[in-house]
C-alpha positions as CSV (number, residue, x, y, z in Angstrom):
1,M,39.6,51.4,50.4
2,H,40.9,50.9,47.3
3,K,37.4,49.9,46.3
4,I,36.1,52.9,47.8
5,F,38.1,55.1,45.9
6,V,37.6,53.5,42.6
7,L,33.9,54.0,43.3
8,F,34.0,57.5,44.6
9,S,36.2,58.5,41.7
10,L,33.6,56.7,39.4
11,V,31.2,58.8,40.6
12,L,32.2,61.7,40.1
13,L,33.4,61.0,37.0
14,T,29.8,61.1,36.0
15,Y,28.9,63.8,37.7
16,A,31.3,65.9,36.0
17,V,30.4,64.6,32.4
18,K,26.7,65.7,32.4
19,A,28.6,68.4,34.0
20,Q,30.5,69.3,31.0
21,D,27.1,67.6,28.4
22,C,25.1,70.7,30.5
23,D,27.6,73.6,29.6
24,S,27.7,72.4,25.7
25,V,23.9,72.1,25.6
26,Q,23.4,75.7,27.2
27,T,25.5,77.2,24.7
28,V,23.3,76.3,21.4
29,V,20.2,77.1,23.6
30,E,20.9,80.4,24.9
31,S,22.0,81.0,20.5
32,Y,18.3,80.5,20.2
33,L,17.2,84.0,22.1
34,T,20.0,85.9,20.2
35,N,19.3,88.0,16.6
36,D,17.6,84.9,14.6
37,E,17.3,86.0,10.6
38,N,14.2,88.5,10.8
39,G,16.2,90.9,13.5
40,R,14.3,89.5,16.5
41,S,15.7,89.2,19.9
42,F,14.6,87.8,23.4
43,I,15.8,88.5,26.7
44,S,15.8,85.5,29.1
45,D,13.6,85.6,32.1
46,G,17.1,84.7,33.7
47,Q,16.2,81.0,34.6
48,A,17.7,78.3,32.8
49,Y,15.3,75.0,32.8
50,I,17.6,72.4,33.5
51,A,17.1,68.6,33.5
52,Y,19.3,65.6,33.0
53,L,17.2,63.0,31.2
54,D,17.4,59.4,30.8
55,R,13.8,58.0,29.5
56,E,11.5,60.3,31.4
57,K,9.8,63.6,31.4
58,A,11.0,66.7,33.3
59,E,7.8,69.5,34.5
60,F,8.5,73.1,34.9
61,K,6.1,75.6,35.7
62,T,6.2,79.1,35.4
63,T,3.6,82.3,34.2
64,F,4.1,84.0,31.1
65,Y,2.2,87.8,31.4
66,G,-0.4,89.3,29.0
67,N,1.0,91.7,25.9
68,S,4.2,90.0,26.0
69,V,6.2,88.4,23.1
70,Y,7.9,84.9,24.4
71,R,10.5,82.6,23.1
72,V,10.7,79.1,24.3
73,A,14.1,77.6,23.2
74,A,14.9,74.0,23.9
75,S,17.8,71.6,23.0
76,A,19.7,68.8,24.3
77,G,23.2,68.8,22.0
78,T,24.0,69.9,18.7
79,V,22.0,68.4,17.1
80,D,18.1,70.5,16.9
81,D,15.2,68.3,17.6
82,F,16.1,66.2,20.4
83,V,14.2,67.9,22.5
84,I,10.3,67.3,22.7
85,F,8.6,70.7,24.1
86,T,4.6,70.5,25.3
87,I,2.8,73.5,26.7
88,Y,-0.3,73.1,28.7
89,D,-2.8,75.5,30.3
90,E,-4.2,75.5,33.9
91,N,-7.0,73.2,32.7
92,D,-4.3,70.9,31.1
93,N,-5.3,71.6,27.6
94,I,-2.0,71.8,25.7
95,L,-1.3,74.7,23.8
96,F,1.9,73.9,21.7
97,T,3.6,71.2,21.3
98,N,6.9,71.2,18.9
99,K,6.5,67.9,18.3
100,D,3.9,68.4,15.7
101,Q,6.8,71.1,14.2
102,R,9.4,68.4,13.4
103,N,10.9,69.2,17.2
104,A,11.8,72.6,16.3
105,P,14.2,73.7,18.9
106,F,12.1,77.4,19.2
107,W,8.4,78.4,19.2
108,D,7.7,82.4,19.6
109,F,4.3,83.2,20.7
110,K,1.8,86.2,21.8
111,I,0.2,86.1,25.0
112,A,-2.5,88.0,25.0
113,S,-3.6,88.1,28.7
114,T,-1.6,86.4,31.5
115,I,-1.9,82.8,32.5
116,N,0.0,80.4,34.3
117,V,1.4,77.0,32.3
118,R,2.9,73.7,32.8
119,I,6.2,73.2,30.7
120,E,7.3,69.2,29.8
121,T,10.4,68.6,28.5
122,E,11.6,64.9,27.0
123,L,13.9,64.1,24.9
124,D,13.0,62.3,21.5
125,L,14.0,58.5,22.1
126,D,13.8,57.5,18.5
127,K,16.9,60.1,18.4
128,K,18.4,60.4,22.0
129,V,17.5,58.4,25.2
130,S,19.5,60.3,27.8
131,G,20.9,63.7,28.5
132,C,21.2,67.1,29.5
133,A,18.2,69.0,28.3
134,I,18.4,72.6,28.6
135,M,15.1,74.7,27.9
136,Y,15.3,79.0,28.4
137,I,12.2,81.4,27.9
138,G,12.5,84.7,26.6
139,F,10.9,87.9,26.0
140,Q,10.8,90.0,22.8
141,K,13.5,93.1,23.2
């Protein structure tokens, strides 16, 4: 009975640590949508795209609507460059990857016409091998 209690406690502690990790990361990502040095601010689409990654990728699908300015923001900690995100169109063409921008924590872009996309997030394994990755999508106010 004691072994079951210890095992249960370890499992519970693991999930509590992961949840706490995600809470702190969420605050970082939310800050990327607020006013920047150019006075722009973005409103979240209402979703927090969250994945606990351990040497793997997460995939999210969404629609970007035409004539809108968007910001995709992602983080996996207090350092800005832990997360790589790549945006693909419906034909699996890469529209953008922050890997080409030294893992920049966000990207702003204007969509001319409505498009369905797939966004993959992963950790830069040279910097972090596991942890909570959170991505927000916002549109300009």
